[in-house]
Structure formats: structure tokens, C-alpha cells
N, C-alpha and C positions, 0 to 999 in steps of 0.2 A: 744620813744614810749609813747603814752599817757596812762592815767590811765584806760580808757575804754578797751584798748587792753590788759593791764596787767590783769585786772579783767576777761576778756573773756578767756585769756590763762589759768589763775588760775582755773576758772570754768571748762574748758575743761579737764585739768589734773586731778582734783578731781573727776569729773564724770567718767573718764576712770578707775580710781582706784576702784571706787565703783562698776562699771560694772564687773571688774575682780573679785572682792571680791564675788560678787553674784554667778558667775560661779563656783568658787572654793568651795563654801559651798554647792551648790546643787549637783555637780557631785560625790563626794565621797559617799554621802548618797545613791544615786541611785546604784552605783557599789556595795556598801556594802550590800544593801538589795538584789540585784540580786544574789550575791554570797551566801548569807545566805540562801535564799530559795532553791537554787539548791543543796547545800551541805547536807541538812537534809535527802534526800532520798537515799544517797549513803552509803552502808555498805560494806567496803573493804573486809570483811571476807566471804561474800556470795559466791563468786566463789570457795573459798577453802572448804567451807562446802559442796557445791554441788559435788565437785570432791571427797571429802572424803566419802560422802554417796555412790557415784557410785563405789568407790573402795571397800567398805564393801559389798554392794549387787548391782550387775548390774541392772540399771534401777531406783534405789532409788534416785539418783541425779536428774534424769529427773522428778520424782515425786515431789521432793523438788522444782524444777523450775516450777511446774505445767504444764509440757509438757507431759501429759499422753499419747498422741498419739505416742510418741517415744518409750515407753516401749515395745510394741510388736515387734518393729523393733530391739531393742537391743537383746531381747530374741530369736527372729527369727534367727538373724545373729550368735549369739553364739551357739544356739541349733543346727542349721544346721551344723555348723563346728564340733560341738561335735558328732553329729550323723555320719558324714563321718569319723571322727577320730576313733570312736569305731568300725565301720564296716570295715575299712581298717586294723585296728589292729586285728580284729577277723580273717579276711582272710589271713593276714600275718602269724599269728600263725598256721592257718590251713595248709598252704603250707610249712612252716618251719617244723612243726611236721611230716608231710608226708615225707619230705626229710630226716629228721633225722632217721625215721623208715626205710627208704630205705637203709641208710648207715649201719644200724644194721642188714639188711638182710630180713626185713619183706616186703612183697608185697601184703598184704591183705587189704590195705586201699581203700577209695573211689576214690582216684586219681591215680589208677593204670594204667590208660590209658595214663598218661603223663610221659615223660621221665625226667631224672634228670635235663637236661639243662632248660626245661620249668618250672620245679619247682623252680629253682634258679631265673629265670627271673620273675616269678610271685611274688616271695618274694621281689625282688628289687622294683617292681612296687607298691606293696601295702605298703612297708616300706616308699617309697618316698611319696605316697599319705597320709599315716599317719602323717609323719613329716610336710608336708604342711598343713594338717588340724590342727595340733597343733599350727602351726605359725598363721593360721587364727584366732584360738581361742584367742590367746594372742593379735593379732592386733585388733580384735573387742572389747575385754575387754579394751584395752588402748583407743580405739576410743570412747567408752562409757564414760570413765573418762574425756577425752578431750572435748567431746560434752557437758557434764554437766557443766564443768568449763567455757567454752566459752559462753554458753547460759546464765549462771548466770551473767557473766560480761556484756553481751549485754542487759540484762534486765534492767540494771541500766543506760543505754545510754539514754540521753535526746532526745526524739522524739516528743515533744509537738509542738503546732502551732507556737512558736516563732522561730523555726529552721526548715527550709524546703529547699529542693532541687527539683525543678520541671522542666520538659522539657517544652520548650516554642517554638511556631511557630510564627514568626512575619514577615511581608512583608518588603522587601527592597524598600526604596522610589526611588532609582535610577534605578534599574534593573527590578522592579516589580516581583521579584522572592521571594519565601518563604524561609526564613532562619530558621535554627534549632539551638537552643541554650539551655543552662541550666541557670537557675537563682537560686542563693543562697541568701536566705533571713534570716536575723537574726535580731530580735527585742527584746527589753527589756521588 
């Protein structure tokens, strides 16, 4: 090989190393800046705080998340269940006390037109309704806590313009039919 070929080969090798060096120095800075800018907005204790506030007072976690429209839903669900619990408990005690008085020999109560089997059946119905209402109260209370926790976690989710998922309609060049698809775009 002549000197010109050796110089050309040496120039090619040195220029390839310099091109690789430029890529290596630019790429980590971009990745580092991207990670730094997104990590500042995340507070890992926010979901726990929202759940704690909702456990203390139902609806307080929703107020902490600034979702004020959910507070009437929380109180409506728990309040309705509490109303049915108290109503069923009152009627259960009414039929139970009437049945107890019958066993003692008194027949002067307001339910004198019902026989003993109907009083027992009414007790069972209202006892079951009372127990179901208590279960609904506990379920709505737990749902209130879970909603505050999940909502606080989702508030920290990155939904800016750099990340998007959009439905797309595009024509097929071969069949001339419209195709439906999803595009996922992520940019730095």
C-alpha cells in the first residue's frame, strides 16, 4: 500500500472515533436533563397523605386532591347507607320488642294484627337489611379512601404534550379502505 492509502485510512479511523465521541458526550446530557425535569414534580407521599386524610374524615382526601365535585358523592353514598341502616335498625327493634311483649303475654301493641310468625319474619328481613346497610357503609368508606389514593397517584402521571396516544384514520394505498389505528408519540 502506498502512503496516500495509509494516510486516508488513518484519517478515516480518527474521524470515526471523533464522531463516536461526540455522540457519547451529547446523549447522556440530554437523558440526564430529561430525567431531572420530570423527577422534580413527583412527591411519593402524596397518595399516602390523601388516603390518610380520607380515612380521618371522608371527603377530605378528595379536597386535598382538589376534586371537590367528588365530596357530595362520598357523603351521598355513605349518608344513604347510614339512613337505611338506622331505618332498618329501628324497624327491627320495633318488631323484636313486639314479639318479646307477646311472649310475656301482652297483646296491646300497635302490631296486634300480626301473628308471631310474621313478627319473626319481619325481624329477619330488617335484620338482614340492617346488616347489608352496615356492609355498604364500610364499603363506601373504603372506596372513599381508595379513590383519594388512586386519584393522588394519577395526578402525578405525566400527561404533557411530549407523551400522547391518539386514534388515527389513514387510507390503505392498496385496497383504498380506511384503516383505524393508534399512534404512540414520545419526544424529549
